[in-house]
C-alpha positions as CSV (number, residue, x, y, z in Angstrom):
1,M,0.0,0.0,0.0
2,H,1.2,3.5,-0.8
3,A,-0.7,6.7,0.1
4,F,0.5,10.2,-0.9
5,A,-1.0,13.7,-0.8
6,Y,0.4,17.2,-1.4
7,S,-1.0,20.6,-2.1
8,D,0.3,24.2,-2.0
9,Y,-3.3,25.5,-2.3
10,A,-3.5,25.3,1.5
11,F,-1.5,24.1,4.5
12,I,-2.2,23.2,8.2
13,R,-0.1,25.2,10.5
14,E,2.4,23.5,12.9
15,T,1.4,19.9,12.6
16,S,2.7,16.6,11.2
17,L,1.1,13.5,9.7
18,L,1.0,11.8,13.1
19,G,-0.2,15.0,14.6
20,L,-3.3,14.9,12.4
21,I,-4.3,11.5,13.7
22,G,-7.2,11.9,16.0
23,T,-7.6,15.6,15.1
24,D,-11.3,16.4,14.6
25,N,-11.2,20.2,14.9
26,L,-9.6,22.4,12.2
27,E,-9.8,26.2,12.4
28,I,-10.3,27.4,8.8
29,V,-8.9,30.9,8.2
30,N,-11.1,32.3,5.4
31,Y,-9.5,35.7,4.9
32,R,-5.9,36.8,4.6
33,S,-6.5,39.6,7.2
34,Q,-7.3,36.9,9.8
35,V,-3.9,35.2,9.3
36,V,-1.8,36.2,12.4
37,E,1.9,35.8,12.9
38,N,1.5,32.8,15.3
39,P,-1.8,31.2,14.5
40,T,-3.0,28.3,16.6
41,N,-2.0,24.8,15.8
42,N,-4.2,23.0,13.3
43,S,-5.2,26.2,11.5
44,L,-6.0,25.6,7.9
45,I,-4.4,28.5,6.0
46,F,-4.7,29.0,2.3
47,D,-1.7,29.8,0.0
48,L,0.1,33.0,1.0
49,D,2.9,33.0,-1.6
50,G,0.9,33.7,-4.8
51,G,1.5,32.0,-8.1
52,N,-0.2,29.0,-9.6
53,K,-1.0,26.2,-7.2
54,T,-0.8,22.4,-7.4
55,L,-2.7,19.5,-6.0
56,S,-1.7,15.8,-6.1
57,G,-2.9,12.8,-4.2
58,H,-2.8,9.1,-4.9
59,L,-3.5,5.8,-3.2
60,E,-2.4,2.4,-4.3
61,V,-3.4,-0.9,-2.6
62,G,-1.9,-4.0,-4.2
63,G,-4.0,-7.2,-4.1
64,P,-2.9,-10.8,-4.5
65,S,-0.2,-11.2,-7.1
66,L,1.7,-14.2,-8.5
67,I,4.7,-14.5,-10.8
68,T,6.4,-17.7,-12.0
69,N,8.8,-19.0,-14.6
70,F,7.3,-20.2,-17.8
71,F,8.5,-21.9,-20.9
72,G,11.4,-20.4,-22.9
73,G,12.7,-18.4,-19.9
74,F,9.6,-16.1,-19.7
75,K,8.3,-14.9,-16.4
76,V,4.5,-14.6,-16.3
77,G,2.4,-13.2,-13.6
78,L,-1.0,-11.9,-12.6
79,F,-1.7,-9.0,-10.3
80,T,-4.6,-6.9,-8.9
81,K,-4.6,-3.3,-7.5
82,F,-7.0,-0.7,-6.3
83,R,-5.8,2.9,-7.2
84,A,-7.1,6.4,-6.9
85,N,-5.6,9.7,-8.2
86,I,-6.6,13.3,-7.9
87,S,-4.4,15.9,-9.5
88,S,-4.0,19.3,-11.1
89,S,-0.9,20.5,-12.9
90,G,-1.7,24.2,-12.3
91,I,-4.5,25.9,-10.5
92,S,-4.6,29.6,-11.5
93,E,-3.5,32.1,-8.9
94,N,-6.8,33.9,-9.0
95,F,-8.6,30.7,-7.9
96,G,-6.9,30.9,-4.5
97,V,-9.3,31.7,-1.6
98,Y,-7.5,34.9,-0.5
99,E,-6.9,36.1,-4.1
100,L,-10.6,35.8,-4.9
101,S,-11.6,37.6,-1.7
102,Q,-9.2,40.5,-2.6
103,S,-9.8,40.6,-6.3
104,V,-12.4,43.3,-5.8
105,N,-9.5,45.8,-5.4
106,R,-8.1,44.8,-8.8
107,Q,-11.5,44.7,-10.6
108,V,-10.4,41.8,-12.8
109,I,-9.8,38.1,-12.6
110,N,-7.2,36.4,-14.8
111,F,-8.7,33.0,-15.8
112,K,-6.0,30.7,-17.1
113,K,-6.2,27.4,-18.9
114,S,-6.2,24.8,-16.1
115,Q,-7.7,21.5,-15.1
116,I,-8.3,19.2,-12.1
117,A,-9.2,15.6,-12.5
118,G,-9.6,12.5,-10.3
119,M,-10.7,8.9,-10.5
120,A,-10.7,5.7,-8.6
121,W,-10.3,2.3,-10.3
122,R,-9.5,-1.3,-9.9
123,E,-7.1,-3.0,-12.3
124,I,-6.3,-6.6,-13.1
125,G,-3.1,-7.1,-15.0
126,L,-1.0,-9.7,-16.8
127,H,2.8,-9.4,-16.6
128,V,5.3,-10.9,-19.0
129,S,9.0,-10.4,-18.9
130,K,12.2,-12.1,-20.1
131,S,15.9,-11.8,-19.2
132,F,18.5,-12.0,-21.9
133,E,22.3,-12.0,-21.5
134,T,22.8,-8.2,-21.2
135,W,19.2,-6.8,-21.0
136,D,15.7,-7.5,-19.7
137,A,12.3,-6.5,-21.2
138,G,8.8,-6.6,-19.8
139,I,5.2,-5.5,-20.3
140,N,2.2,-5.2,-18.1
141,V,-1.3,-5.3,-19.7
142,R,-4.1,-4.1,-17.5
143,R,-7.9,-3.9,-17.7
144,L,-9.2,-1.0,-15.7
145,N,-12.6,-1.0,-14.0
146,G,-13.6,2.6,-13.3
147,Y,-15.3,3.2,-9.9
148,E,-15.6,7.0,-9.7
149,G,-14.3,9.9,-11.8
150,F,-14.6,13.7,-12.2
151,F,-13.0,16.6,-13.9
152,A,-13.3,20.4,-14.2
153,K,-11.4,22.4,-16.7
154,I,-11.0,25.8,-18.3
155,D,-9.9,25.6,-22.0
156,S,-9.0,29.3,-22.6
157,D,-7.1,32.2,-21.1
158,Q,-9.4,35.2,-20.4
159,D,-9.5,38.3,-18.2
160,V,-13.0,38.9,-16.8
161,A,-14.3,42.0,-15.0
162,Y,-14.8,41.9,-11.2
163,P,-16.6,45.2,-10.3
164,N,-18.4,45.5,-7.0
165,G,-17.5,42.0,-5.9
166,M,-19.3,40.3,-8.9
167,V,-17.5,38.4,-11.6
168,L,-18.9,39.5,-15.0
169,F,-18.6,37.1,-17.9
170,G,-19.1,38.5,-21.4
171,S,-20.7,36.5,-24.1
172,N,-18.6,33.5,-25.3
173,E,-15.5,34.7,-23.4
174,L,-14.6,31.3,-21.8
175,A,-14.6,27.7,-22.8
176,G,-14.6,24.8,-20.3
177,G,-16.5,21.9,-18.9
178,V,-17.2,19.7,-15.9
179,G,-18.1,16.0,-15.6
180,Y,-18.6,13.5,-12.8
181,T,-20.0,10.1,-11.9
182,R,-23.3,10.3,-10.1
183,N,-22.8,7.6,-7.6
184,G,-20.1,9.3,-5.6
185,I,-22.0,12.6,-5.6
186,N,-25.5,11.5,-4.8
187,A,-25.3,8.3,-2.8
188,D,-26.4,8.6,0.8
189,N,-24.0,5.8,1.9
190,F,-21.1,6.1,-0.5
191,D,-19.2,2.9,-1.2
192,V,-16.3,3.3,-3.7
193,R,-16.6,-0.4,-4.5
194,D,-20.1,0.1,-5.8
195,T,-19.2,0.9,-9.4
196,Q,-22.7,1.4,-10.8
197,D,-21.1,0.2,-14.1
198,H,-19.4,3.6,-14.6
199,G,-17.0,2.4,-17.3
200,N,-13.9,0.5,-18.2
201,G,-10.5,1.2,-19.6
202,F,-7.1,-0.2,-20.6
203,A,-3.5,0.5,-19.8
204,I,0.0,-0.9,-20.4
205,D,3.4,-0.5,-18.9
206,L,6.5,-1.0,-21.1
207,G,10.0,-1.4,-19.7
208,T,13.5,-2.5,-20.5
209,R,16.7,-2.7,-18.5
210,F,20.3,-2.9,-19.8
211,Y,23.4,-4.1,-18.0
212,F,26.8,-2.6,-18.5
213,N,29.0,-4.7,-16.2
214,D,27.5,-3.9,-12.8
215,L,25.6,-0.8,-13.9
216,A,21.9,-1.4,-14.7
217,I,19.9,1.3,-16.6
218,G,16.2,1.0,-17.1
219,V,13.7,2.9,-19.2
220,S,9.9,2.5,-18.9
221,V,6.6,4.1,-19.8
222,L,4.0,3.7,-17.1
223,D,0.2,4.0,-17.1
224,L,-0.2,4.4,-20.8
225,G,-4.0,4.3,-20.8
226,Y,-7.4,5.7,-19.8
227,V,-10.8,5.0,-18.3
228,N,-13.9,5.6,-20.3
229,F,-16.7,6.6,-17.9
230,R,-19.9,5.9,-20.0
231,H,-22.8,5.3,-17.7
232,H,-24.5,7.1,-14.8
233,V,-22.5,10.3,-15.4
234,E,-23.1,14.0,-15.7
235,N,-21.2,16.0,-18.2
236,Y,-21.6,19.8,-18.7
237,A,-19.9,22.3,-21.0
238,L,-20.3,25.9,-21.8
239,P,-22.3,26.1,-25.1
240,D,-20.8,27.4,-28.3
241,N,-22.9,30.6,-27.9
242,Y,-24.1,32.0,-24.6
243,S,-25.0,35.4,-23.3
244,D,-23.5,37.5,-20.5
245,F,-23.8,36.1,-16.9
246,D,-22.4,37.0,-13.5
247,V,-21.1,35.0,-10.5
248,N,-20.9,36.1,-6.9
249,P,-17.8,34.5,-5.3
250,D,-19.3,34.9,-1.8
251,N,-21.7,32.1,-2.7
252,Y,-18.7,29.7,-2.8
253,L,-17.0,30.6,0.5
254,D,-19.0,28.2,2.6
255,I,-19.0,25.3,0.2
256,R,-17.7,22.1,1.9
257,S,-18.5,19.4,-0.6
258,L,-18.3,18.7,-4.4
259,N,-22.0,18.2,-4.5
260,E,-22.6,21.7,-3.2
261,L,-20.0,23.1,-5.6
262,I,-21.7,21.5,-8.6
263,D,-25.2,22.7,-7.6
264,Q,-23.9,26.3,-7.2
265,V,-22.1,26.2,-10.6
266,E,-25.3,25.0,-12.3
267,E,-27.3,27.8,-10.7
268,D,-24.8,30.6,-11.6
269,T,-23.7,29.7,-15.1
270,P,-25.0,28.6,-18.5
271,F,-23.3,25.2,-18.3
272,A,-25.5,22.8,-20.2
273,P,-25.5,19.0,-20.6
274,L,-23.1,17.9,-23.2
275,N,-24.9,15.7,-25.8
276,N,-27.3,14.5,-23.2
277,H,-24.6,13.8,-20.6
278,Q,-22.4,11.7,-22.9
279,G,-19.6,9.9,-21.2
280,F,-16.1,11.2,-20.8
281,I,-12.6,9.8,-20.9
282,I,-10.0,10.5,-18.1
283,G,-6.4,9.6,-18.9
284,A,-4.2,7.6,-16.5
285,P,-1.2,9.3,-14.9
286,T,1.2,8.4,-17.7
287,A,4.9,8.9,-16.9
288,L,8.3,8.3,-18.5
289,N,10.8,6.7,-16.0
290,I,14.6,6.4,-16.4
291,S,16.5,4.6,-13.7
292,A,20.0,3.5,-12.8
293,D,21.4,1.1,-10.2
294,Y,25.0,0.4,-9.2
295,P,26.4,-2.0,-6.5
296,I,29.2,-0.3,-4.5
297,N,30.0,-3.6,-2.9
298,Q,28.3,-6.8,-1.7
299,Y,25.9,-4.9,0.6
300,Y,25.8,-1.3,-0.4
301,F,24.1,0.1,-3.5
302,I,23.1,3.4,-5.0
303,S,20.2,4.0,-7.4
304,A,18.7,7.0,-9.1
305,F,15.6,7.6,-11.1
306,V,13.8,10.4,-12.9
307,T,10.0,10.4,-13.4
308,Q,8.5,12.9,-15.9
309,R,4.8,13.3,-16.3
310,V,3.4,12.8,-19.9
311,K,-0.1,14.1,-20.6
312,L,-1.7,12.3,-23.5
313,F,-5.4,13.1,-23.1
314,N,-7.2,16.4,-23.1
315,T,-8.6,15.4,-19.7
316,S,-6.2,13.4,-17.5
317,T,-4.9,12.8,-14.1
318,V,-1.2,13.5,-14.0
319,S,1.9,12.0,-12.4
320,D,4.3,13.8,-10.1
321,N,7.7,14.9,-11.5
322,V,10.4,13.3,-9.4
323,V,14.2,13.1,-9.4
324,S,15.5,10.8,-6.7
325,V,18.8,9.3,-5.5
326,V,18.6,6.3,-3.1
327,P,21.6,4.9,-1.3
328,R,20.7,1.6,0.4
329,F,22.1,-1.3,2.5
330,Q,20.7,-4.6,1.4
331,S,21.1,-8.1,2.8
332,K,18.9,-11.2,2.7
333,W,16.8,-10.4,5.8
334,L,17.5,-6.7,6.4
335,S,17.6,-3.6,4.2
336,A,17.6,0.2,4.8
337,Y,17.0,3.0,2.3
338,L,17.6,6.7,2.4
339,P,15.9,8.4,-0.6
340,V,16.7,12.0,-1.4
341,T,14.0,13.4,-3.7
342,L,13.6,16.6,-5.7
343,Y,9.8,16.8,-6.0
344,N,8.3,18.6,-9.0
345,Y,11.8,20.1,-9.6
346,S,11.3,22.5,-6.7
347,Q,11.4,20.8,-3.3
348,I,14.0,18.6,-1.7
349,R,12.7,15.8,0.6
350,V,14.6,13.2,2.6
351,G,12.9,9.8,3.2
352,A,13.7,6.7,5.0
353,S,12.5,3.1,4.9
354,A,13.5,-0.3,6.3
355,R,12.8,-3.9,5.4
356,L,12.8,-6.8,7.8
357,A,12.4,-10.1,6.0
358,Y,9.2,-9.7,3.9
359,L,7.9,-6.4,5.4
360,T,8.9,-2.9,4.2
361,I,7.7,0.3,5.8
362,G,8.8,3.8,4.9
363,S,8.1,7.3,3.6
364,D,9.7,9.5,0.9
365,D,9.3,12.5,3.2
366,I,10.0,11.2,6.7
367,M,10.2,14.7,8.3
368,S,6.5,15.3,7.3
369,V,5.5,12.3,9.3
370,F,7.1,13.3,12.6
371,R,8.2,17.0,12.6
372,K,5.7,19.8,13.2
373,S,5.8,22.3,10.4
374,D,3.4,23.9,7.9
375,F,1.9,20.6,6.7
376,R,1.2,20.5,3.0
377,G,1.3,16.7,2.4
378,S,3.0,13.5,3.2
379,D,3.2,9.9,2.2
380,I,3.7,6.5,3.7
381,Y,4.0,3.0,2.2
382,V,3.8,-0.6,3.5
383,R,4.8,-3.6,1.5
384,L,4.5,-7.3,2.3
385,S,6.3,-9.4,-0.3
386,I,6.6,-13.2,0.0
387,T,8.8,-14.9,-2.6
388,P,8.0,-18.4,-4.1
389,L,9.4,-21.5,-2.5
390,F,11.7,-22.2,-5.4
391,K,14.8,-20.5,-6.7
392,I,15.2,-18.7,-10.0
393,K,18.6,-18.3,-11.5
394,R,19.6,-14.7,-12.0
395,R,22.6,-12.7,-13.1
396,N,25.3,-12.6,-10.4
397,K,28.2,-10.4,-11.5
398,Q,31.2,-10.0,-9.1
399,K,29.2,-11.8,-6.5
400,S,27.1,-8.7,-5.8
401,N,24.1,-8.9,-3.5
402,Q,21.8,-8.4,-6.5
403,S,21.4,-12.2,-6.3
404,K,20.3,-12.6,-2.7
405,S,16.6,-12.8,-3.5
406,D,15.2,-16.3,-4.2
407,A,12.8,-15.0,-6.9
408,K,13.3,-12.3,-9.4
409,C,10.1,-10.2,-9.7
410,Y,10.5,-7.8,-12.6
411,E,9.9,-4.2,-11.5
412,F,9.5,-1.1,-13.7
């Protein structure tokens, strides 16, 4: 299991991930003028630094998986996962809570092309890989069953007037849309596993790894796919031609749920059903990954990888951009990792994890778990991996510890 969340749209003052456990009272600071130099702990404060804002969150829970040798040296496996992703690669500065409340002084709002999308899905996959003398290759083919999905997007850049606290939209100034599955919005007792036959999709992972003496270099493309939400959905778009309308931002200050937000948007704007609420496609968080791994000696290794998001669909969840260097100690029963990560090319994070036998626990931002600070997000992962009861021969150059595992499970 791996859970991750981060946003610079807002932060919680002076807390940590562990500090949030059991917290049931957050003080929401709605206006910049209410932000004091030393606010109380667990105060939710919106972005103070200006600029575009980001949001990223994902959850991955691996189900039963099996891999084994097959004829001709192939390794074949089956795996299942539950995954969820919500992300935005750029929320316009003017969509910040404090910026909206102060825009009356500027008399204008700068709407920028932006998008937020999220979905939850289950996947069942087939893995096939093969090792050659100096390189490996593998592929995962996955069927995706869409549980829930939503998106909201603005497809054009436009400055709109904001006199007297009202946002005035001229005829045909903006383009955009919003869509969502009805079950998650309207169900009284929401159960993410109740799919309501929302839709299906397809994805593949492709990867290869080359060996140059002890240096291994891998290249892979992950999550190349989509989910087509076709049934029990709502899909709205601004029509090709519409007349002037206005929006009062004060109507949105007390909104606490997506359902309330959708209702208010429908009331305020000319958004209309798109082709009788036809379905919509949300792309998976596609990413290009390049990695390298080198054994310093029998027990110490160093690896590095770069993950770059690749957006292929007009509406899509997105991956995080990551550059990471991971020194590690590795033996048969005990391993320790110290990842140093540059997140989205702007923030350095130090993580830590440990493996005892088959159990691994860690975080890529260990300080966010324990240290009290302006909390913007964190992650934690737990992995239980049990190898088969038979041995698989694998490359063992210079007697490095790359061969300590009994089974070789191909990883992208």
